[in-house]
C-alpha positions in Angstrom: -155.3 2.9 -21.0 -152.7 5.4 -19.8 -149.7 3.0 -19.6 -147.8 1.4 -22.4 -144.7 -0.8 -22.9 -142.2 -0.7 -25.7 -143.0 -3.5 -28.1 -139.4 -4.0 -29.2 -138.3 -4.4 -25.5 -140.9 -7.1 -25.0 -139.6 -9.2 -27.9 -136.4 -10.0 -26.0 -138.2 -11.2 -22.9 -140.7 -13.6 -24.2 -138.8 -16.4 -22.5 -139.2 -14.7 -19.1 -142.1 -16.6 -17.7 -142.9 -14.3 -14.7 -143.0 -11.3 -16.9 -145.2 -13.0 -19.5 -147.6 -14.2 -16.7 -147.7 -10.6 -15.4 -148.6 -9.2 -18.8 -150.9 -12.0 -19.9 -154.3 -10.7 -20.8 -153.5 -7.0 -20.3 -151.6 -6.1 -23.6 -153.8 -4.3 -26.1 -154.0 -5.9 -29.6 -153.2 -2.6 -31.4 -149.6 -1.5 -31.5 -149.1 2.3 -31.9 -146.4 4.9 -32.4 -145.2 6.1 -29.0 -143.6 9.1 -30.5 -140.3 8.6 -28.7 -138.2 9.6 -31.6 -136.7 6.1 -31.8 -136.7 4.3 -35.1 -138.7 1.4 -33.7 -140.8 3.5 -31.3 -143.8 1.2 -31.3 -145.7 0.5 -28.1 -148.6 -1.5 -26.9 -151.0 -0.2 -24.2 -151.8 -2.0 -21.0 -155.5 -2.7 -21.3 -156.5 -2.9 -17.6 -157.6 -0.7 -14.8 -155.3 2.1 -13.6 -154.3 0.5 -10.3 -153.3 -2.8 -12.0 -151.3 -1.0 -14.7 -149.4 1.0 -12.0 -148.7 -2.2 -10.0 -147.3 -3.8 -13.2 -145.1 -0.7 -13.8 -143.8 -0.9 -10.2 -143.0 -4.6 -10.5 -141.3 -4.1 -13.9 -139.2 -1.3 -12.4 -138.2 -3.5 -9.4 -136.9 -6.2 -11.8 -135.7 -4.6 -15.0 -133.5 -1.6 -15.8 -135.2 1.3 -17.7 -133.0 0.6 -20.7 -134.1 -3.0 -20.8 -137.8 -2.5 -20.4 -139.2 0.9 -21.4 -142.6 1.8 -20.1 -144.6 5.0 -20.9 -147.5 6.9 -19.4 -149.8 9.4 -20.9 -152.3 11.7 -19.0 -155.0 11.1 -21.6 -153.9 7.7 -23.0 -154.0 9.2 -26.5 -150.7 11.1 -26.9 -147.7 12.8 -25.2 -146.3 9.6 -23.9 -143.5 10.1 -21.4 -141.1 7.4 -20.4 -141.4 6.3 -16.8 
């Protein structure tokens, strides 16, 4: 699980049916500290294969500004999360 999405950003988009369908079944149950330095820097990992997670990231980037929907990637999936 090398991709994650900012939990706070997700809360504002729960009414967005296409996004919720895209993320249905791939969001991990355990929120974690992204370490972004933000007060509410809590994320949730995408629990799916790497190819699917990258496709989700590309679709999110085509439809949302980075400031509206922050996503992160880690080489190990355990730390050093970088915003993408």
